[in-house]
N, C-alpha and C positions, 0 to 999 in steps of 0.2 A: 649339167644342167641345161636340159632346152633352153631356147631364144626367147620363149616365152614369160620362162619361171623366173629370167633377170626382171622382167616390167613388175614382178608380180611380189608388191612391194608394200600393197593396202593390209592393213589390219583389220582385226573385228571390231574394234573400238574406234578406230574411225569410221567405216561402215554404217555403225550405228549413229554418231555425228552429223553424217552429210545425210542420213535418216533423217533424222530429227529439223534441223535445217529445213528441209526440203519441206515437212510433213507439215511445219510452225509456219513456211509456207503458202501451203495450199492451205490449214484452215484459217491463217487471217485472211485472204479474198473470199475463202466460204462462208467463216463468220462475223468478216464485216464490210467488206463494197458489196457484196451479194445481198447480203438486207438492206445495205442504205441506199444503195441503185434502185433495189423495186420500192419501198418506199417511199422513192423520190425524194431523201434527200440529201441526193449529194446539189450543189449548187457551183460547178464547178463548170469551166470552160470543154471540155473534152465529150464529144459525143454522145451518141448510144454506142454507134460502130466501133471508136475510139478503146471504152470503155468495154465492151463485147472483146477486142483483139487481146486487151493487160489481161482483163479475167480471165479469157480462153487457157492466155501465156502462162499466170503465177500458177492455174490447176495442172497446166501441160506438167512444169514443172515439180510439180508436187505428186506428179504419177511415180516421178525416184523411189519413193522410201516405202512404198505399201511389198514392192518384191523384196528388196534390202531385208525389213526385217522378216519374211519369208526363209528368205536361203539363211541368214542366220538364227534360225530360231531349228532349223538339221539339222545347222553344225554346231549349235548347242546343245541337239538332244543328245547328237550322238557325243558328246565331251564333256556336259555335267555330270556331277556326283550323285546328283539327288533329283531324277522327272520328278518326283513327287512334290517337289520343292519347289520347280520349276511351276510345274501345272496348278500348285495349289495359288503359287506369285502370281500367274496370268490372271486366276481365279479372283483371287480380291481383287488387282489392280479394274481388272472387269468390273467388278460390282461398282465399285468405286469411281469411275467413268462415266458408269453411265448417268448420270442427270446433266452433266455436262454436253455431255458428246450430245443429246436427246435436245437440253434447252441451245446447244449453236448451231443442227441444221437440221431441226424437225421442229422447230416451232413456230404457231403463226398469227399467234394470239401475245401481245404483252413483253414482246419480241426487244426491246430495251426497257424495260423495269427489272432494274437490279435487285427487288426483293425476289430472290429466288422461288420461294415458297405459294406469291402469289399468281408467276408467268409458271410457274406447274398444272396449280392448277388451272390457268387457262387455258390451257394446252395437254388437259390432262386425254383427252380424247383424241388424239395424234400420236404421243409420250407411250413407251416401254410395248412399242409395238415393231421395234427392231433394237440389235446388238450391236454394242461397238468393235470394235476391230480386236480387244480383247477376243472374245469370245472365236471369232475366225483362230488367230492366233491358237485359242486354248483347243478348240474340234482338232485341227490340223495339228495336235501332239498330239494329240489322244488318240486321232490315226494312226499315225506313224508306231508312236509304243505300241497300242496296237497289234498292230503289225508286226514289228519285230518280235515280243510276244509270241503270235499262232509262229514264226519260224522257229523260233528258236524248241518250242514246244514237238514241232514236224520232225527237227533233223533229229532231237529226243528221241521221238517214237518212233522214227525214221519211218517215216508217213513221205504218202508217194508228195513228188511236189505240187503237181495238181491238187491235193487238199489245199496247202500253203498257199496258193492261189487263190483258191475256194472261197476263204477264208479271210485273205488281203476284197476281197471284191465284195465280201459281207460288211466289210467291216469300215470301207472307203463308204460305201452308201449308207450308213447309218450312218457313218460320220457327216455325206455330203448332203443327209435327211435333216438331218437336224440344225446345221445351218439355215439351209434354206429355210424351215417349220419353224426359227425365231432370227428368220431374218439378221441375220447378223450381215458385219460389212463389207464388202467382199462374199459373203454366204460362199456357194457351191464354188466359184471359179476361186476364192482364195483356198477353199479348204486342195481341192487337185491342183494348186499351185505349189503349194507343199507338200504336196504327194509326187511331183514331179521330181521338184530340188533331192526327197529321198528314196523315193524307185532308181531317180539316175546315179546316186551319189558316184558312181563307182568311174563314169565317164563328165571328166568333169564337162567340156566345152561343150559340151551335148543337151548336157541338163541344163544349163545355159543358154540356148540356141529357142530347145523346145519349151521351156517355160516363160523367154520373148514371145513367141509364134505363138504358144498359148493364150496369154494375157493382150498381146496387141489384139484381140479377137472383139475385147471389149471395148468397147465407146475408145476414148481417149489417151486407153493405157498405150498405145504405143508408144505415149509421149515418155515411158519407164525407160526407151533404150539405154541412157545414161546411167541408168540403174544397172543393167545387168552385164555395162562395159566396165564398172568399176567391179563386181562380181569377178567376172575374168578373172580382175588383179588380183584379187583379194591374196593375201599370201598361206591362208591356211596357220596366219597365227593368234588367237585372240589378241597378242597385245600386253600391256605393261596390269599388271593387277591391281584393278581397283576396291575389292575390296567393300564393305560394306556401300561402296560410292558406288557400284554398281544395278546399286537401287535408283539409281536419281533416272537412269530409263526409262524403267517402273513409274516414277511419277513425273517422269517430264509431259506426259501424255492426259493425264486429269492435270496437272494443275496449268499445264501453255492453255488448255478449253476452259476451263475455267478464269484467265484471265482475258480470254478474249473477248469473255459474255459479258465481263466485268467493264473491261475499258468500252466495248461499245453501248454499253449504257451511261457510263460516266460519260461519253462525250454528246452519245443519242439521247439519253434517257431524258 
């Protein structure tokens, strides 16, 4: 046992919980604090500079979540018993999450109106121009799935390795192109991060370093560094079998977005 392996005690379920908590902090900040201050409804004693510092810090905390979800998606892909069911779950919850996602982050009119239908109608010119993170994860899953199929086919037919890599490039470009076209959350950056975790999966710490270097080029994503430390401490174990409770992690995304929107409307509507 290597010296570092003694510290690898964090299982997959723990990583998911950490990702959910940091995502919640991020979304509360973006979904409540930002629109309230922007609308001039904040009446406290903090200055604009202080509010901006708090806002940037909390959003920075939230940068931890997405890389962990990408990392665990690759782990899940390698161990799931049904890749089709995995993909369909991402698609289903992506569709379910789209309305609260749009209302929380992209609405400009009626942002404190608890009547969701009226809020959607008022923002119809803005909404549905982007897709939530589930679609990015789904595209990443489909891309690495396609690569896995291409690799198996080329190996079975004894085709030259160059053919495999050409297939990889085509599949990756297609997935990135779709992510860009639908404007999914993290779009091309998210798909490529998933690719890095997948293609370098046999090189445990290199993929973590490469993933951090890549995503840190995007805005304040360098704040995601703690998440990559946690990945390095991953035990390669899923944790306790949660049974149907595993869907809690799928449900958490649309439910917490909806609750943030409701709370925002009840307090300031």
